[in-house]
CHARMM-style PDB file with segment names, atoms N, HN, CA, C and O in Angstrom:
ATOM      1  N   MET     1     122.330 108.679 147.924  1.00  0.00      PROA
ATOM      2  CA  MET     1     121.486 107.652 147.906  1.00  0.00      PROA
ATOM      3  C   MET     1     119.955 107.915 147.932  1.00  0.00      PROA
ATOM      4  O   MET     1     119.137 107.227 147.321  1.00  0.00      PROA
ATOM      5  N   ASN     2     119.628 109.103 148.793  1.00  0.00      PROA
ATOM      6  HN  ASN     2     120.292 109.662 149.290  1.00  0.00      PROA
ATOM      7  CA  ASN     2     118.473 109.818 148.838  1.00  0.00      PROA
ATOM      8  C   ASN     2     117.840 110.086 147.489  1.00  0.00      PROA
ATOM      9  O   ASN     2     116.702 109.769 147.141  1.00  0.00      PROA
ATOM     10  N   GLU     3     118.841 110.774 146.729  1.00  0.00      PROA
ATOM     11  HN  GLU     3     119.765 111.031 147.012  1.00  0.00      PROA
ATOM     12  CA  GLU     3     118.463 111.177 145.461  1.00  0.00      PROA
ATOM     13  C   GLU     3     118.025 109.953 144.609  1.00  0.00      PROA
ATOM     14  O   GLU     3     117.012 110.065 143.919  1.00  0.00      PROA
ATOM     15  N   PHE     4     118.744 108.763 144.617  1.00  0.00      PROA
ATOM     16  HN  PHE     4     119.566 108.671 145.178  1.00  0.00      PROA
ATOM     17  CA  PHE     4     118.325 107.697 143.814  1.00  0.00      PROA
ATOM     18  C   PHE     4     117.034 107.110 144.235  1.00  0.00      PROA
ATOM     19  O   PHE     4     116.247 106.647 143.410  1.00  0.00      PROA
ATOM     20  N   ARG     5     116.801 107.124 145.536  1.00  0.00      PROA
ATOM     21  HN  ARG     5     117.441 107.500 146.206  1.00  0.00      PROA
ATOM     22  CA  ARG     5     115.462 106.525 146.092  1.00  0.00      PROA
ATOM     23  C   ARG     5     114.333 107.299 145.436  1.00  0.00      PROA
ATOM     24  O   ARG     5     113.331 106.757 144.969  1.00  0.00      PROA
ATOM     25  N   ARG     6     114.558 108.568 145.433  1.00  0.00      PROA
ATOM     26  HN  ARG     6     115.372 109.008 145.812  1.00  0.00      PROA
ATOM     27  CA  ARG     6     113.575 109.465 145.077  1.00  0.00      PROA
ATOM     28  C   ARG     6     113.271 109.330 143.548  1.00  0.00      PROA
ATOM     29  O   ARG     6     112.113 109.429 143.141  1.00  0.00      PROA
ATOM     30  N   LEU     7     114.242 109.121 142.771  1.00  0.00      PROA
ATOM     31  HN  LEU     7     115.182 109.041 143.102  1.00  0.00      PROA
ATOM     32  CA  LEU     7     114.089 108.820 141.358  1.00  0.00      PROA
ATOM     33  C   LEU     7     113.369 107.571 141.203  1.00  0.00      PROA
ATOM     34  O   LEU     7     112.373 107.511 140.482  1.00  0.00      PROA
ATOM     35  N   ALA     8     113.845 106.511 141.880  1.00  0.00      PROA
ATOM     36  HN  ALA     8     114.653 106.560 142.466  1.00  0.00      PROA
ATOM     37  CA  ALA     8     113.253 105.110 141.806  1.00  0.00      PROA
ATOM     38  C   ALA     8     111.682 105.362 142.089  1.00  0.00      PROA
ATOM     39  O   ALA     8     110.838 104.813 141.381  1.00  0.00      PROA
ATOM     40  N   ALA     9     111.400 106.041 142.937  1.00  0.00      PROA
ATOM     41  HN  ALA     9     112.086 106.487 143.512  1.00  0.00      PROA
ATOM     42  CA  ALA     9     109.929 106.233 143.467  1.00  0.00      PROA
ATOM     43  C   ALA     9     109.279 106.927 142.266  1.00  0.00      PROA
ATOM     44  O   ALA     9     108.152 106.575 141.919  1.00  0.00      PROA
ATOM     45  N   LYS    10     109.948 107.917 141.600  1.00  0.00      PROA
ATOM     46  HN  LYS    10     110.864 108.203 141.881  1.00  0.00      PROA
ATOM     47  CA  LYS    10     109.293 108.582 140.482  1.00  0.00      PROA
ATOM     48  C   LYS    10     109.138 107.698 139.433  1.00  0.00      PROA
ATOM     49  O   LYS    10     108.042 107.764 138.875  1.00  0.00      PROA
ATOM     50  N   ILE    11     109.981 106.832 138.978  1.00  0.00      PROA
ATOM     51  HN  ILE    11     110.871 106.778 139.432  1.00  0.00      PROA
ATOM     52  CA  ILE    11     109.913 105.797 137.994  1.00  0.00      PROA
ATOM     53  C   ILE    11     108.861 104.878 138.323  1.00  0.00      PROA
ATOM     54  O   ILE    11     108.090 104.496 137.443  1.00  0.00      PROA
ATOM     55  N   ASP    12     108.746 104.434 139.678  1.00  0.00      PROA
ATOM     56  HN  ASP    12     109.373 104.744 140.393  1.00  0.00      PROA
ATOM     57  CA  ASP    12     107.719 103.507 139.944  1.00  0.00      PROA
ATOM     58  C   ASP    12     106.318 103.904 139.762  1.00  0.00      PROA
ATOM     59  O   ASP    12     105.397 103.145 139.460  1.00  0.00      PROA
ATOM     60  N   GLN    13     106.237 105.347 140.005  1.00  0.00      PROA
ATOM     61  HN  GLN    13     106.985 105.963 140.251  1.00  0.00      PROA
ATOM     62  CA  GLN    13     104.781 105.866 139.871  1.00  0.00      PROA
ATOM     63  C   GLN    13     104.521 105.988 138.347  1.00  0.00      PROA
ATOM     64  O   GLN    13     103.404 105.726 137.902  1.00  0.00      PROA
ATOM     65  N   HSD    14     105.519 106.374 137.556  1.00  0.00      PROA
ATOM     66  HN  HSD    14     106.427 106.587 137.917  1.00  0.00      PROA
ATOM     67  CA  HSD    14     105.330 106.399 136.112  1.00  0.00      PROA
ATOM     68  C   HSD    14     104.779 105.133 135.499  1.00  0.00      PROA
ATOM     69  O   HSD    14     103.883 105.097 134.655  1.00  0.00      PROA
ATOM     70  N   MET    15     105.453 104.036 136.049  1.00  0.00      PROA
ATOM     71  HN  MET    15     106.181 104.065 136.734  1.00  0.00      PROA
ATOM     72  CA  MET    15     105.293 102.621 135.561  1.00  0.00      PROA
ATOM     73  C   MET    15     103.839 102.191 135.821  1.00  0.00      PROA
ATOM     74  O   MET    15     103.205 101.515 135.011  1.00  0.00      PROA
ATOM     75  N   GLN    16     103.336 102.630 137.018  1.00  0.00      PROA
ATOM     76  HN  GLN    16     103.851 103.179 137.676  1.00  0.00      PROA
ATOM     77  CA  GLN    16     102.117 102.270 137.582  1.00  0.00      PROA
ATOM     78  C   GLN    16     100.976 103.031 136.553  1.00  0.00      PROA
ATOM     79  O   GLN    16      99.943 102.522 136.119  1.00  0.00      PROA
ATOM     80  N   GLN    17     101.413 104.190 136.343  1.00  0.00      PROA
ATOM     81  HN  GLN    17     102.253 104.603 136.695  1.00  0.00      PROA
ATOM     82  CA  GLN    17     100.326 105.102 135.499  1.00  0.00      PROA
ATOM     83  C   GLN    17     100.344 104.336 134.134  1.00  0.00      PROA
ATOM     84  O   GLN    17      99.284 103.856 133.732  1.00  0.00      PROA
ATOM     85  N   LEU    18     101.424 104.202 133.441  1.00  0.00      PROA
ATOM     86  HN  LEU    18     102.285 104.592 133.767  1.00  0.00      PROA
ATOM     87  CA  LEU    18     101.505 103.470 132.279  1.00  0.00      PROA
ATOM     88  C   LEU    18     100.812 102.297 132.172  1.00  0.00      PROA
ATOM     89  O   LEU    18     100.060 102.147 131.208  1.00  0.00      PROA
ATOM     90  N   ALA    19     100.950 101.323 133.104  1.00  0.00      PROA
ATOM     91  HN  ALA    19     101.560 101.444 133.887  1.00  0.00      PROA
ATOM     92  CA  ALA    19     100.410 100.206 133.415  1.00  0.00      PROA
ATOM     93  C   ALA    19      98.832 100.235 133.267  1.00  0.00      PROA
ATOM     94  O   ALA    19      98.152  99.460 132.594  1.00  0.00      PROA
ATOM     95  N   ALA    20      98.425 101.230 133.994  1.00  0.00      PROA
ATOM     96  HN  ALA    20      98.977 101.859 134.541  1.00  0.00      PROA
ATOM     97  CA  ALA    20      96.998 101.515 134.154  1.00  0.00      PROA
ATOM     98  C   ALA    20      96.536 101.930 132.800  1.00  0.00      PROA
ATOM     99  O   ALA    20      95.428 101.541 132.428  1.00  0.00      PROA
ATOM    100  N   GLN    21      97.299 102.712 131.988  1.00  0.00      PROA
ATOM    101  HN  GLN    21      98.199 103.028 132.290  1.00  0.00      PROA
ATOM    102  CA  GLN    21      96.798 103.141 130.774  1.00  0.00      PROA
ATOM    103  C   GLN    21      97.054 102.215 129.569  1.00  0.00      PROA
ATOM    104  O   GLN    21      96.624 102.420 128.433  1.00  0.00      PROA
ATOM    105  N   GLY    22      97.837 101.132 129.976  1.00  0.00      PROA
ATOM    106  HN  GLY    22      98.186 100.966 130.898  1.00  0.00      PROA
ATOM    107  CA  GLY    22      98.054  99.999 128.929  1.00  0.00      PROA
ATOM    108  C   GLY    22      99.104 100.561 127.836  1.00  0.00      PROA
ATOM    109  O   GLY    22      99.011 100.221 126.657  1.00  0.00      PROA
ATOM    110  N   VAL    23      99.984 101.330 128.238  1.00  0.00      PROA
ATOM    111  HN  VAL    23     100.060 101.606 129.196  1.00  0.00      PROA
ATOM    112  CA  VAL    23     100.955 101.897 127.316  1.00  0.00      PROA
ATOM    113  C   VAL    23     102.082 100.837 127.329  1.00  0.00      PROA
ATOM    114  O   VAL    23     102.468 100.216 128.319  1.00  0.00      PROA
ATOM    115  N   SER    24     102.612 100.721 125.870  1.00  0.00      PROA
ATOM    116  HN  SER    24     102.298 101.225 125.066  1.00  0.00      PROA
ATOM    117  CA  SER    24     103.641  99.617 125.748  1.00  0.00      PROA
ATOM    118  C   SER    24     105.132 100.319 125.643  1.00  0.00      PROA
ATOM    119  O   SER    24     106.176  99.668 125.675  1.00  0.00      PROA
ATOM    120  N   GLU    25     105.070 101.534 125.534  1.00  0.00      PROA
ATOM    121  HN  GLU    25     104.222 102.062 125.508  1.00  0.00      PROA
ATOM    122  CA  GLU    25     106.367 102.235 125.328  1.00  0.00      PROA
ATOM    123  C   GLU    25     107.131 102.809 126.542  1.00  0.00      PROA
ATOM    124  O   GLU    25     107.740 103.877 126.609  1.00  0.00      PROA
ATOM    125  N   THR    26     106.950 101.793 127.553  1.00  0.00      PROA
ATOM    126  HN  THR    26     106.456 100.926 127.499  1.00  0.00      PROA
ATOM    127  CA  THR    26     107.709 102.256 128.844  1.00  0.00      PROA
ATOM    128  C   THR    26     109.177 102.392 128.726  1.00  0.00      PROA
ATOM    129  O   THR    26     109.745 103.217 129.442  1.00  0.00      PROA
ATOM    130  N   HSD    27     109.819 101.696 127.931  1.00  0.00      PROA
ATOM    131  HN  HSD    27     109.358 101.025 127.350  1.00  0.00      PROA
ATOM    132  CA  HSD    27     111.355 101.913 127.823  1.00  0.00      PROA
ATOM    133  C   HSD    27     111.636 103.233 127.220  1.00  0.00      PROA
ATOM    134  O   HSD    27     112.604 103.881 127.619  1.00  0.00      PROA
ATOM    135  N   ALA    28     110.873 103.668 126.305  1.00  0.00      PROA
ATOM    136  HN  ALA    28     110.087 103.142 125.982  1.00  0.00      PROA
ATOM    137  CA  ALA    28     111.013 104.986 125.609  1.00  0.00      PROA
ATOM    138  C   ALA    28     110.856 106.106 126.646  1.00  0.00      PROA
ATOM    139  O   ALA    28     111.599 107.087 126.620  1.00  0.00      PROA
ATOM    140  N   ILE    29     109.936 105.963 127.511  1.00  0.00      PROA
ATOM    141  HN  ILE    29     109.333 105.166 127.532  1.00  0.00      PROA
ATOM    142  CA  ILE    29     109.612 106.964 128.383  1.00  0.00      PROA
ATOM    143  C   ILE    29     110.562 106.977 129.528  1.00  0.00      PROA
ATOM    144  O   ILE    29     110.909 108.063 129.993  1.00  0.00      PROA
ATOM    145  N   VAL    30     110.983 105.931 129.989  1.00  0.00      PROA
ATOM    146  HN  VAL    30     110.701 105.049 129.611  1.00  0.00      PROA
ATOM    147  CA  VAL    30     111.953 105.723 131.043  1.00  0.00      PROA
ATOM    148  C   VAL    30     113.342 106.292 130.467  1.00  0.00      PROA
ATOM    149  O   VAL    30     113.890 107.114 131.202  1.00  0.00      PROA
ATOM    150  N   ASN    31     113.886 106.031 129.460  1.00  0.00      PROA
ATOM    151  HN  ASN    31     113.440 105.363 128.863  1.00  0.00      PROA
ATOM    152  CA  ASN    31     114.947 106.603 128.660  1.00  0.00      PROA
ATOM    153  C   ASN    31     114.951 108.039 128.634  1.00  0.00      PROA
ATOM    154  O   ASN    31     115.966 108.700 128.857  1.00  0.00      PROA
ATOM    155  N   ARG    32     113.765 108.554 128.350  1.00  0.00      PROA
ATOM    156  HN  ARG    32     112.941 108.018 128.169  1.00  0.00      PROA
ATOM    157  CA  ARG    32     113.473 110.176 128.279  1.00  0.00      PROA
ATOM    158  C   ARG    32     113.627 110.713 129.700  1.00  0.00      PROA
ATOM    159  O   ARG    32     114.269 111.740 129.919  1.00  0.00      PROA
ATOM    160  N   MET    33     113.077 110.059 130.592  1.00  0.00      PROA
ATOM    161  HN  MET    33     112.555 109.225 130.414  1.00  0.00      PROA
ATOM    162  CA  MET    33     113.270 110.367 132.142  1.00  0.00      PROA
ATOM    163  C   MET    33     114.582 110.438 132.567  1.00  0.00      PROA
ATOM    164  O   MET    33     114.944 111.399 133.246  1.00  0.00      PROA
ATOM    165  N   MET    34     115.402 109.488 132.237  1.00  0.00      PROA
ATOM    166  HN  MET    34     115.109 108.707 131.685  1.00  0.00      PROA
ATOM    167  CA  MET    34     116.803 109.310 132.676  1.00  0.00      PROA
ATOM    168  C   MET    34     117.698 110.240 132.000  1.00  0.00      PROA
ATOM    169  O   MET    34     118.833 110.422 132.440  1.00  0.00      PROA
ATOM    170  N   GLY    35     117.265 110.848 130.954  1.00  0.00      PROA
ATOM    171  HN  GLY    35     116.342 110.701 130.597  1.00  0.00      PROA
ATOM    172  CA  GLY    35     118.080 111.808 130.162  1.00  0.00      PROA
ATOM    173  C   GLY    35     118.956 111.154 129.219  1.00  0.00      PROA
ATOM    174  OT1 GLY    35     119.692 111.823 128.494  1.00  0.00      PROA
TER     175      GLY     35
END
């Protein structure tokens, strides 16, 4: 459970960074992160 929470936090951080940059390829990046 702890592992999942850390992963979710990491994804949330990336999402905020992407939103700040205005990137629209979020799904591709998330898929790459998830492996």
